All heavy atoms as TSV, in Angstrom:
chain	resi	resn	atom	element	x	y	z
A	1	MET	N	N	-11.711	6.500	-11.418
A	1	MET	CA	C	-12.023	6.859	-10.042
A	1	MET	C	C	-11.442	5.854	-9.052
A	1	MET	O	O	-11.317	6.140	-7.889
A	1	MET	CB	C	-13.542	6.959	-9.903
A	1	MET	CG	C	-13.979	7.557	-8.626
A	1	MET	SD	S	-13.438	9.276	-8.579
A	1	MET	CE	C	-14.017	9.749	-7.013
A	2	ARG	N	N	-11.091	4.659	-9.515
A	2	ARG	CA	C	-10.541	3.660	-8.609
A	2	ARG	C	C	-9.101	3.960	-8.203
A	2	ARG	O	O	-8.656	3.493	-7.184
A	2	ARG	CB	C	-10.568	2.296	-9.259
A	2	ARG	CG	C	-11.900	1.656	-9.285
A	2	ARG	CD	C	-11.745	0.255	-9.797
A	2	ARG	NE	N	-13.002	-0.191	-10.328
A	2	ARG	CZ	C	-13.131	-1.157	-11.186
A	2	ARG	NH1	N	-12.069	-1.785	-11.623
A	2	ARG	NH2	N	-14.304	-1.513	-11.612
A	3	LYS	N	N	-8.388	4.718	-9.036
A	3	LYS	CA	C	-6.975	4.951	-8.765
A	3	LYS	C	C	-6.731	5.562	-7.384
A	3	LYS	O	O	-5.927	5.043	-6.626
A	3	LYS	CB	C	-6.373	5.840	-9.848
A	3	LYS	CG	C	-4.905	6.089	-9.640
A	3	LYS	CD	C	-4.338	6.914	-10.762
A	3	LYS	CE	C	-2.872	7.133	-10.575
A	3	LYS	NZ	N	-2.278	7.832	-11.694
A	4	PRO	N	N	-7.396	6.646	-7.025
A	4	PRO	CA	C	-7.151	7.196	-5.689
A	4	PRO	C	C	-7.518	6.217	-4.568
A	4	PRO	O	O	-6.855	6.176	-3.540
A	4	PRO	CB	C	-8.037	8.434	-5.634
A	4	PRO	CG	C	-8.283	8.799	-7.048
A	4	PRO	CD	C	-8.276	7.508	-7.806
A	5	MET	N	N	-8.551	5.415	-4.787
A	5	MET	CA	C	-8.964	4.462	-3.757
A	5	MET	C	C	-7.906	3.381	-3.555
A	5	MET	O	O	-7.599	3.012	-2.419
A	5	MET	CB	C	-10.306	3.840	-4.140
A	5	MET	CG	C	-10.923	3.059	-3.049
A	5	MET	SD	S	-11.298	4.168	-1.687
A	5	MET	CE	C	-12.241	3.100	-0.687
A	6	VAL	N	N	-7.334	2.875	-4.656
A	6	VAL	CA	C	-6.294	1.851	-4.560
A	6	VAL	C	C	-5.070	2.426	-3.862
A	6	VAL	O	O	-4.501	1.800	-2.957
A	6	VAL	CB	C	-5.924	1.318	-5.966
A	6	VAL	CG1	C	-4.687	0.450	-5.917
A	6	VAL	CG2	C	-7.087	0.542	-6.566
A	7	LEU	N	N	-4.677	3.640	-4.248
A	7	LEU	CA	C	-3.501	4.259	-3.644
A	7	LEU	C	C	-3.735	4.580	-2.172
A	7	LEU	O	O	-2.857	4.352	-1.334
A	7	LEU	CB	C	-3.119	5.532	-4.405
A	7	LEU	CG	C	-2.565	5.317	-5.799
A	7	LEU	CD1	C	-2.302	6.655	-6.483
A	7	LEU	CD2	C	-1.308	4.488	-5.772
A	8	MET	N	N	-4.903	5.093	-1.848
A	8	MET	CA	C	-5.172	5.436	-0.453
A	8	MET	C	C	-5.248	4.195	0.421
A	8	MET	O	O	-4.795	4.206	1.562
A	8	MET	CB	C	-6.445	6.272	-0.347
A	8	MET	CG	C	-6.251	7.645	-0.928
A	8	MET	SD	S	-7.514	8.824	-0.509
A	8	MET	CE	C	-7.503	8.827	1.238
A	9	THR	N	N	-5.803	3.111	-0.102
A	9	THR	CA	C	-5.845	1.860	0.646
A	9	THR	C	C	-4.434	1.330	0.863
A	9	THR	O	O	-4.096	0.863	1.957
A	9	THR	CB	C	-6.698	0.809	-0.084
A	9	THR	OG1	O	-7.994	1.354	-0.324
A	9	THR	CG2	C	-6.812	-0.459	0.720
A	10	GLY	N	N	-3.592	1.416	-0.161
A	10	GLY	CA	C	-2.197	0.998	-0.024
A	10	GLY	C	C	-1.451	1.819	1.005
A	10	GLY	O	O	-0.720	1.278	1.850
A	11	LEU	N	N	-1.625	3.127	0.956
A	11	LEU	CA	C	-0.956	3.987	1.934
A	11	LEU	C	C	-1.487	3.757	3.345
A	11	LEU	O	O	-0.734	3.829	4.325
A	11	LEU	CB	C	-1.109	5.455	1.529
A	11	LEU	CG	C	-0.390	5.845	0.234
A	11	LEU	CD1	C	-0.720	7.284	-0.142
A	11	LEU	CD2	C	1.108	5.651	0.367
A	12	TYR	N	N	-2.758	3.459	3.458
A	12	TYR	CA	C	-3.339	3.145	4.757
A	12	TYR	C	C	-2.727	1.866	5.331
A	12	TYR	O	O	-2.386	1.809	6.513
A	12	TYR	CB	C	-4.858	3.014	4.630
A	12	TYR	CG	C	-5.555	2.661	5.915
A	12	TYR	CD1	C	-5.626	3.579	6.962
A	12	TYR	CD2	C	-6.145	1.412	6.091
A	12	TYR	CE1	C	-6.262	3.263	8.144
A	12	TYR	CE2	C	-6.790	1.087	7.271
A	12	TYR	CZ	C	-6.844	2.014	8.300
A	12	TYR	OH	O	-7.470	1.690	9.466
A	13	CYS	N	N	-2.557	0.852	4.485
A	13	CYS	CA	C	-1.930	-0.395	4.941
A	13	CYS	C	C	-0.487	-0.161	5.366
A	13	CYS	O	O	-0.028	-0.722	6.365
A	13	CYS	CB	C	-1.980	-1.457	3.843
A	13	CYS	SG	S	-3.598	-2.165	3.581
A	14	ILE	N	N	0.226	0.673	4.630
A	14	ILE	CA	C	1.608	0.993	5.004
A	14	ILE	C	C	1.637	1.714	6.345
A	14	ILE	O	O	2.481	1.427	7.206
A	14	ILE	CB	C	2.290	1.826	3.906
A	14	ILE	CG1	C	2.503	0.955	2.665
A	14	ILE	CG2	C	3.615	2.400	4.391
A	14	ILE	CD1	C	2.982	1.702	1.452
A	15	THR	N	N	0.696	2.637	6.547
A	15	THR	CA	C	0.620	3.355	7.825
A	15	THR	C	C	0.333	2.390	8.977
A	15	THR	O	O	0.974	2.473	10.040
A	15	THR	CB	C	-0.472	4.434	7.767
A	15	THR	OG1	O	-0.186	5.305	6.679
A	15	THR	CG2	C	-0.542	5.216	9.057
A	16	LEU	N	N	-0.612	1.468	8.774
A	16	LEU	CA	C	-0.893	0.479	9.813
A	16	LEU	C	C	0.316	-0.410	10.088
A	16	LEU	O	O	0.593	-0.763	11.240
A	16	LEU	CB	C	-2.082	-0.395	9.405
A	16	LEU	CG	C	-3.454	0.252	9.452
A	16	LEU	CD1	C	-4.505	-0.738	8.949
A	16	LEU	CD2	C	-3.793	0.711	10.845
A	17	ALA	N	N	1.054	-0.758	9.018
A	17	ALA	CA	C	2.249	-1.590	9.190
A	17	ALA	C	C	3.302	-0.861	10.013
A	17	ALA	O	O	3.925	-1.456	10.905
A	17	ALA	CB	C	2.812	-1.982	7.831
A	18	LEU	N	N	3.506	0.416	9.738
A	18	LEU	CA	C	4.481	1.180	10.513
A	18	LEU	C	C	4.056	1.310	11.970
A	18	LEU	O	O	4.889	1.268	12.881
A	18	LEU	CB	C	4.695	2.556	9.878
A	18	LEU	CG	C	5.400	2.531	8.520
A	18	LEU	CD1	C	5.430	3.928	7.929
A	18	LEU	CD2	C	6.792	1.959	8.642
A	19	TRP	N	N	2.763	1.455	12.202
A	19	TRP	CA	C	2.260	1.512	13.569
A	19	TRP	C	C	2.486	0.177	14.279
A	19	TRP	O	O	2.877	0.128	15.437
A	19	TRP	CB	C	0.782	1.885	13.582
A	19	TRP	CG	C	0.283	2.136	14.965
A	19	TRP	CD1	C	-0.370	1.261	15.778
A	19	TRP	CD2	C	0.434	3.335	15.713
A	19	TRP	NE1	N	-0.650	1.838	16.982
A	19	TRP	CE2	C	-0.159	3.118	16.972
A	19	TRP	CE3	C	1.013	4.569	15.442
A	19	TRP	CZ2	C	-0.173	4.101	17.950
A	19	TRP	CZ3	C	0.980	5.544	16.411
A	19	TRP	CH2	C	0.395	5.305	17.650
A	20	GLU	N	N	2.254	-0.915	13.557
A	20	GLU	CA	C	2.477	-2.249	14.120
A	20	GLU	C	C	3.952	-2.452	14.441
A	20	GLU	O	O	4.298	-3.033	15.464
A	20	GLU	CB	C	1.988	-3.321	13.140
A	20	GLU	CG	C	2.032	-4.727	13.679
A	20	GLU	CD	C	1.108	-4.943	14.862
A	20	GLU	OE1	O	-0.011	-4.419	14.858
A	20	GLU	OE2	O	1.531	-5.645	15.807
A	21	LEU	N	N	4.826	-1.948	13.575
A	21	LEU	CA	C	6.263	-2.046	13.832
A	21	LEU	C	C	6.633	-1.247	15.078
A	21	LEU	O	O	7.444	-1.694	15.888
A	21	LEU	CB	C	7.037	-1.527	12.620
A	21	LEU	CG	C	8.554	-1.574	12.717
A	21	LEU	CD1	C	9.028	-3.028	12.802
A	21	LEU	CD2	C	9.180	-0.868	11.534
A	22	ARG	N	N	6.008	-0.095	15.242
A	22	ARG	CA	C	6.269	0.744	16.412
A	22	ARG	C	C	5.839	0.039	17.697
A	22	ARG	O	O	6.542	0.056	18.705
A	22	ARG	CB	C	5.518	2.069	16.269
A	22	ARG	CG	C	5.713	3.006	17.430
A	22	ARG	CD	C	4.851	4.249	17.239
A	22	ARG	NE	N	4.872	5.079	18.412
A	22	ARG	CZ	C	4.074	4.928	19.466
A	22	ARG	NH1	N	3.179	3.964	19.472
A	22	ARG	NH2	N	4.146	5.743	20.488
A	23	GLU	N	N	4.660	-0.588	17.654
A	23	GLU	CA	C	4.158	-1.301	18.828
A	23	GLU	C	C	4.975	-2.560	19.101
A	23	GLU	O	O	5.199	-2.918	20.244
A	23	GLU	CB	C	2.684	-1.674	18.629
A	23	GLU	CG	C	1.752	-0.492	18.612
A	23	GLU	CD	C	1.656	0.182	19.957
A	23	GLU	OE1	O	1.572	-0.537	20.977
A	23	GLU	OE2	O	1.684	1.423	19.981
A	24	GLY	N	N	5.372	-3.256	18.046
A	24	GLY	CA	C	6.248	-4.407	18.189
A	24	GLY	C	C	5.601	-5.671	18.722
A	24	GLY	O	O	6.281	-6.505	19.319
A	25	HIS	N	N	4.296	-5.854	18.515
A	25	HIS	CA	C	3.616	-7.034	19.045
A	25	HIS	C	C	3.589	-8.207	18.069
A	25	HIS	O	O	3.824	-9.338	18.453
A	25	HIS	CB	C	2.175	-6.702	19.440
A	25	HIS	CG	C	2.095	-5.758	20.591
A	25	HIS	ND1	N	2.522	-6.091	21.852
A	25	HIS	CD2	C	1.636	-4.490	20.664
A	25	HIS	CE1	C	2.335	-5.060	22.654
A	25	HIS	NE2	N	1.800	-4.069	21.959
A	26	ASP	N	N	3.271	-7.932	16.822
A	26	ASP	CA	C	3.021	-9.009	15.872
A	26	ASP	C	C	3.790	-8.766	14.580
A	26	ASP	O	O	3.360	-8.015	13.711
A	26	ASP	CB	C	1.513	-9.085	15.579
A	26	ASP	CG	C	1.125	-10.332	14.824
A	26	ASP	OD1	O	2.011	-11.140	14.503
A	26	ASP	OD2	O	-0.076	-10.489	14.556
A	27	ARG	N	N	4.944	-9.420	14.453
A	27	ARG	CA	C	5.793	-9.216	13.270
A	27	ARG	C	C	5.121	-9.734	11.999
A	27	ARG	O	O	5.252	-9.124	10.937
A	27	ARG	CB	C	7.129	-9.904	13.483
A	27	ARG	CG	C	8.080	-9.721	12.332
A	27	ARG	CD	C	9.463	-10.265	12.657
A	27	ARG	NE	N	10.291	-10.353	11.489
A	27	ARG	CZ	C	10.998	-9.349	10.997
A	27	ARG	NH1	N	10.944	-8.182	11.595
A	27	ARG	NH2	N	11.739	-9.513	9.920
A	28	LYS	N	N	4.377	-10.825	12.092
A	28	LYS	CA	C	3.713	-11.380	10.909
A	28	LYS	C	C	2.686	-10.387	10.367
A	28	LYS	O	O	2.553	-10.220	9.154
A	28	LYS	CB	C	3.037	-12.700	11.253
A	28	LYS	CG	C	2.432	-13.364	10.040
A	28	LYS	CD	C	1.870	-14.728	10.347
A	28	LYS	CE	C	1.480	-15.374	9.045
A	28	LYS	NZ	N	0.174	-15.849	8.960
A	29	ARG	N	N	1.960	-9.729	11.247
A	29	ARG	CA	C	0.982	-8.732	10.802
A	29	ARG	C	C	1.679	-7.554	10.129
A	29	ARG	O	O	1.197	-7.027	9.125
A	29	ARG	CB	C	0.145	-8.248	11.978
A	29	ARG	CG	C	-0.939	-7.290	11.558
A	29	ARG	CD	C	-1.969	-7.081	12.647
A	29	ARG	NE	N	-3.042	-6.259	12.132
A	29	ARG	CZ	C	-3.426	-5.110	12.683
A	29	ARG	NH1	N	-2.855	-4.692	13.784
A	29	ARG	NH2	N	-4.397	-4.416	12.148
A	30	PHE	N	N	2.836	-7.141	10.676
A	30	PHE	CA	C	3.608	-6.063	10.062
A	30	PHE	C	C	3.997	-6.422	8.627
A	30	PHE	O	O	3.809	-5.640	7.707
A	30	PHE	CB	C	4.865	-5.763	10.887
A	30	PHE	CG	C	5.915	-5.006	10.120
A	30	PHE	CD1	C	5.739	-3.666	9.828
A	30	PHE	CD2	C	7.064	-5.635	9.677
A	30	PHE	CE1	C	6.696	-2.965	9.105
A	30	PHE	CE2	C	8.026	-4.951	8.967
A	30	PHE	CZ	C	7.840	-3.605	8.677
A	31	VAL	N	N	4.533	-7.632	8.449
A	31	VAL	CA	C	4.968	-8.062	7.120
A	31	VAL	C	C	3.781	-8.130	6.160
A	31	VAL	O	O	3.864	-7.674	5.012
A	31	VAL	CB	C	5.700	-9.420	7.199
A	31	VAL	CG1	C	5.973	-9.980	5.825
A	31	VAL	CG2	C	6.991	-9.279	7.989
A	32	THR	N	N	2.661	-8.669	6.623
A	32	THR	CA	C	1.472	-8.777	5.781
A	32	THR	C	C	0.953	-7.400	5.368
A	32	THR	O	O	0.656	-7.163	4.188
A	32	THR	CB	C	0.366	-9.546	6.516
A	32	THR	OG1	O	0.870	-10.820	6.901
A	32	THR	CG2	C	-0.865	-9.709	5.661
A	33	LEU	N	N	0.841	-6.493	6.326
A	33	LEU	CA	C	0.338	-5.154	6.012
A	33	LEU	C	C	1.289	-4.389	5.095
A	33	LEU	O	O	0.847	-3.722	4.157
A	33	LEU	CB	C	0.109	-4.365	7.298
A	33	LEU	CG	C	-1.107	-4.763	8.130
A	33	LEU	CD1	C	-1.063	-4.083	9.484
A	33	LEU	CD2	C	-2.385	-4.420	7.395
A	34	MET	N	N	2.587	-4.491	5.357
A	34	MET	CA	C	3.552	-3.769	4.536
A	34	MET	C	C	3.558	-4.311	3.106
A	34	MET	O	O	3.573	-3.552	2.143
A	34	MET	CB	C	4.948	-3.851	5.140
A	34	MET	CG	C	5.976	-3.025	4.408
A	34	MET	SD	S	5.612	-1.258	4.350
A	34	MET	CE	C	6.100	-0.745	5.980
A	35	PHE	N	N	3.533	-5.635	2.967
A	35	PHE	CA	C	3.506	-6.232	1.636
A	35	PHE	C	C	2.251	-5.811	0.880
A	35	PHE	O	O	2.316	-5.392	-0.281
A	35	PHE	CB	C	3.583	-7.754	1.740
A	35	PHE	CG	C	3.522	-8.442	0.412
A	35	PHE	CD1	C	4.629	-8.478	-0.408
A	35	PHE	CD2	C	2.345	-9.027	-0.035
A	35	PHE	CE1	C	4.574	-9.101	-1.645
A	35	PHE	CE2	C	2.277	-9.650	-1.255
A	35	PHE	CZ	C	3.397	-9.686	-2.070
A	36	THR	N	N	1.111	-5.888	1.543
A	36	THR	CA	C	-0.149	-5.505	0.908
A	36	THR	C	C	-0.129	-4.031	0.509
A	36	THR	O	O	-0.540	-3.667	-0.600
A	36	THR	CB	C	-1.329	-5.779	1.854
A	36	THR	OG1	O	-1.307	-7.150	2.230
A	36	THR	CG2	C	-2.648	-5.433	1.206
A	37	GLY	N	N	0.343	-3.182	1.404
A	37	GLY	CA	C	0.400	-1.755	1.104
A	37	GLY	C	C	1.309	-1.430	-0.063
A	37	GLY	O	O	0.966	-0.621	-0.930
A	38	LEU	N	N	2.475	-2.068	-0.113
A	38	LEU	CA	C	3.400	-1.804	-1.212
A	38	LEU	C	C	2.862	-2.324	-2.533
A	38	LEU	O	O	3.020	-1.675	-3.576
A	38	LEU	CB	C	4.770	-2.418	-0.905
A	38	LEU	CG	C	5.537	-1.734	0.233
A	38	LEU	CD1	C	6.804	-2.511	0.559
A	38	LEU	CD2	C	5.857	-0.301	-0.101
A	39	VAL	N	N	2.206	-3.473	-2.501
A	39	VAL	CA	C	1.609	-4.009	-3.741
A	39	VAL	C	C	0.507	-3.078	-4.231
A	39	VAL	O	O	0.446	-2.755	-5.420
A	39	VAL	CB	C	1.078	-5.440	-3.521
A	39	VAL	CG1	C	0.160	-5.863	-4.650
A	39	VAL	CG2	C	2.239	-6.420	-3.388
A	40	LEU	N	N	-0.364	-2.630	-3.335
A	40	LEU	CA	C	-1.459	-1.738	-3.742
A	40	LEU	C	C	-0.956	-0.375	-4.204
A	40	LEU	O	O	-1.575	0.268	-5.049
A	40	LEU	CB	C	-2.452	-1.558	-2.592
A	40	LEU	CG	C	-3.342	-2.747	-2.289
A	40	LEU	CD1	C	-4.177	-2.456	-1.046
A	40	LEU	CD2	C	-4.235	-3.072	-3.467
A	41	THR	N	N	0.162	0.067	-3.652
A	41	THR	CA	C	0.676	1.385	-4.004
A	41	THR	C	C	1.476	1.376	-5.303
A	41	THR	O	O	1.385	2.304	-6.093
A	41	THR	CB	C	1.545	1.942	-2.860
A	41	THR	OG1	O	0.770	1.941	-1.668
A	41	THR	CG2	C	1.996	3.357	-3.151
A	42	PHE	N	N	2.242	0.328	-5.537
A	42	PHE	CA	C	3.152	0.337	-6.687
A	42	PHE	C	C	2.802	-0.665	-7.785
A	42	PHE	O	O	2.933	-0.355	-8.958
A	42	PHE	CB	C	4.589	0.096	-6.215
A	42	PHE	CG	C	5.097	1.193	-5.329
A	42	PHE	CD1	C	5.217	1.007	-3.971
A	42	PHE	CD2	C	5.414	2.427	-5.856
A	42	PHE	CE1	C	5.669	2.019	-3.150
A	42	PHE	CE2	C	5.869	3.458	-5.043
A	42	PHE	CZ	C	5.996	3.260	-3.685
A	43	LEU	N	N	2.371	-1.870	-7.444
A	43	LEU	CA	C	2.113	-2.882	-8.467
A	43	LEU	C	C	0.694	-2.844	-9.024
A	43	LEU	O	O	0.508	-2.943	-10.240
A	43	LEU	CB	C	2.389	-4.281	-7.919
A	43	LEU	CG	C	3.856	-4.689	-7.865
A	43	LEU	CD1	C	3.997	-6.071	-7.243
A	43	LEU	CD2	C	4.469	-4.671	-9.232
A	44	ALA	N	N	-0.289	-2.728	-8.172
A	44	ALA	CA	C	-1.681	-2.771	-8.616
A	44	ALA	C	C	-2.005	-1.693	-9.653
A	44	ALA	O	O	-2.665	-1.991	-10.651
A	44	ALA	CB	C	-2.625	-2.687	-7.427
A	45	PRO	N	N	-1.563	-0.437	-9.468
A	45	PRO	CA	C	-1.866	0.562	-10.497
A	45	PRO	C	C	-1.277	0.206	-11.862
A	45	PRO	O	O	-1.911	0.445	-12.884
A	45	PRO	CB	C	-1.244	1.851	-9.952
A	45	PRO	CG	C	-1.251	1.652	-8.482
A	45	PRO	CD	C	-0.978	0.187	-8.282
A	46	GLN	N	N	-0.090	-0.388	-11.887
A	46	GLN	CA	C	0.500	-0.792	-13.161
A	46	GLN	C	C	-0.305	-1.922	-13.786
A	46	GLN	O	O	-0.549	-1.933	-14.985
A	46	GLN	CB	C	1.939	-1.231	-12.973
A	46	GLN	CG	C	2.867	-0.081	-12.676
A	46	GLN	CD	C	4.300	-0.525	-12.502
A	46	GLN	OE1	O	4.587	-1.710	-12.406
A	46	GLN	NE2	N	5.197	0.430	-12.449
A	47	LEU	N	N	-0.714	-2.883	-12.971
A	47	LEU	CA	C	-1.481	-4.008	-13.488
A	47	LEU	C	C	-2.866	-3.589	-13.966
A	47	LEU	O	O	-3.415	-4.183	-14.888
A	47	LEU	CB	C	-1.600	-5.097	-12.426
A	47	LEU	CG	C	-0.288	-5.767	-12.019
A	47	LEU	CD1	C	-0.532	-6.735	-10.868
A	47	LEU	CD2	C	0.343	-6.480	-13.192
A	48	LEU	N	N	-3.433	-2.567	-13.340
A	48	LEU	CA	C	-4.756	-2.088	-13.728
A	48	LEU	C	C	-4.702	-1.023	-14.815
A	48	LEU	O	O	-5.737	-0.508	-15.227
A	48	LEU	CB	C	-5.493	-1.536	-12.499
A	48	LEU	CG	C	-5.801	-2.563	-11.405
A	48	LEU	CD1	C	-6.376	-1.862	-10.182
A	48	LEU	CD2	C	-6.753	-3.616	-11.918
A	49	GLY	N	N	-3.502	-0.685	-15.248
A	49	GLY	CA	C	-3.354	0.265	-16.345
A	49	GLY	C	C	-3.382	1.719	-15.935
A	49	GLY	O	O	-3.748	2.583	-16.730
A	50	TYR	N	N	-2.987	2.018	-14.716
A	50	TYR	CA	C	-2.966	3.401	-14.251
A	50	TYR	C	C	-1.609	4.063	-14.415
A	50	TYR	O	O	-1.406	5.158	-13.945
A	50	TYR	CB	C	-3.339	3.493	-12.772
A	50	TYR	CG	C	-4.730	3.037	-12.445
A	50	TYR	CD1	C	-4.985	2.340	-11.286
A	50	TYR	CD2	C	-5.791	3.328	-13.281
A	50	TYR	CE1	C	-6.261	1.928	-10.969
A	50	TYR	CE2	C	-7.073	2.910	-12.970
A	50	TYR	CZ	C	-7.293	2.218	-11.809
A	50	TYR	OH	O	-8.552	1.814	-11.496
A	51	GLY	N	N	-0.644	3.396	-14.995
A	51	GLY	CA	C	0.685	3.982	-15.136
A	51	GLY	C	C	1.604	3.473	-14.042
A	51	GLY	O	O	1.596	2.300	-13.704
A	52	ALA	N	N	2.387	4.361	-13.492
A	52	ALA	CA	C	3.421	3.976	-12.527
A	52	ALA	C	C	2.981	4.178	-11.083
A	52	ALA	O	O	3.784	4.511	-10.223
A	52	ALA	CB	C	4.703	4.738	-12.807
A	53	GLY	N	N	1.738	4.009	-10.787
A	53	GLY	CA	C	1.267	4.088	-9.412
A	53	GLY	C	C	1.312	5.491	-8.854
A	53	GLY	O	O	0.854	6.444	-9.472
A	54	ILE	N	N	1.905	5.625	-7.714
A	54	ILE	CA	C	1.906	6.896	-6.987
A	54	ILE	C	C	2.722	7.970	-7.694
A	54	ILE	O	O	2.539	9.149	-7.466
A	54	ILE	CB	C	2.388	6.668	-5.546
A	54	ILE	CG1	C	2.038	7.840	-4.656
A	54	ILE	CG2	C	3.872	6.392	-5.509
A	54	ILE	CD1	C	2.231	7.580	-3.200
A	55	PHE	N	N	3.625	7.585	-8.593
A	55	PHE	CA	C	4.491	8.548	-9.253
A	55	PHE	C	C	3.944	9.068	-10.566
A	55	PHE	O	O	4.573	9.868	-11.226
A	55	PHE	CB	C	5.872	7.930	-9.492
A	55	PHE	CG	C	6.555	7.512	-8.233
A	55	PHE	CD1	C	6.782	6.188	-7.970
A	55	PHE	CD2	C	6.951	8.453	-7.311
A	55	PHE	CE1	C	7.398	5.800	-6.795
A	55	PHE	CE2	C	7.571	8.082	-6.142
A	55	PHE	CZ	C	7.794	6.763	-5.884
A	56	HIS	N	N	2.771	8.615	-10.995
A	56	HIS	CA	C	2.248	8.991	-12.306
A	56	HIS	C	C	0.791	9.424	-12.189
A	56	HIS	O	O	-0.103	8.615	-12.042
A	56	HIS	CB	C	2.367	7.807	-13.263
A	56	HIS	CG	C	1.902	8.123	-14.647
A	56	HIS	ND1	N	2.626	8.924	-15.495
A	56	HIS	CD2	C	0.801	7.751	-15.326
A	56	HIS	CE1	C	1.979	9.009	-16.633
A	56	HIS	NE2	N	0.865	8.321	-16.554
A	57	TRP	N	N	0.559	10.707	-12.246
A	57	TRP	CA	C	-0.814	11.227	-12.204
A	57	TRP	C	C	-1.141	11.851	-13.541
A	57	TRP	O	O	-0.358	12.570	-14.132
A	57	TRP	CB	C	-0.950	12.295	-11.126
A	57	TRP	CG	C	-0.894	11.730	-9.771
A	57	TRP	CD1	C	0.213	11.594	-8.992
A	57	TRP	CD2	C	-1.958	11.162	-9.026
A	57	TRP	NE1	N	-0.114	11.001	-7.813
A	57	TRP	CE2	C	-1.435	10.727	-7.794
A	57	TRP	CE3	C	-3.312	10.987	-9.277
A	57	TRP	CZ2	C	-2.220	10.133	-6.832
A	57	TRP	CZ3	C	-4.096	10.400	-8.304
A	57	TRP	CH2	C	-3.549	10.000	-7.105
A	58	GLU	N	N	-2.312	11.591	-14.047
A	58	GLU	CA	C	-2.760	12.183	-15.323
A	58	GLU	C	C	-3.935	13.077	-15.101
A	58	GLU	O	O	-4.785	12.865	-14.342
A	58	GLU	CB	C	-3.137	11.077	-16.293
A	58	GLU	CG	C	-1.943	10.297	-16.738
A	58	GLU	CD	C	-2.329	9.253	-17.767
A	58	GLU	OE1	O	-3.458	9.300	-18.299
A	58	GLU	OE2	O	-1.511	8.387	-18.025
C-alpha cells in the first residue's frame, strides 16, 4: 500500500518544483524539490523492493 503513496508524493514534489521554476523566485527550492521528487519516483521504489518505480505495476 505504500507504493502509490511514495509515487504520489514524488510526483507532487515534481509538480511543486515545476511551479517553482515557473515562478522563478527560489532556484535552490526548485533543485531540492525536483531532486526529492525524482528520488521518490524512481529510486525509492527500487530500494524498497517495488520494482522499477513508476514504470512497473504489479
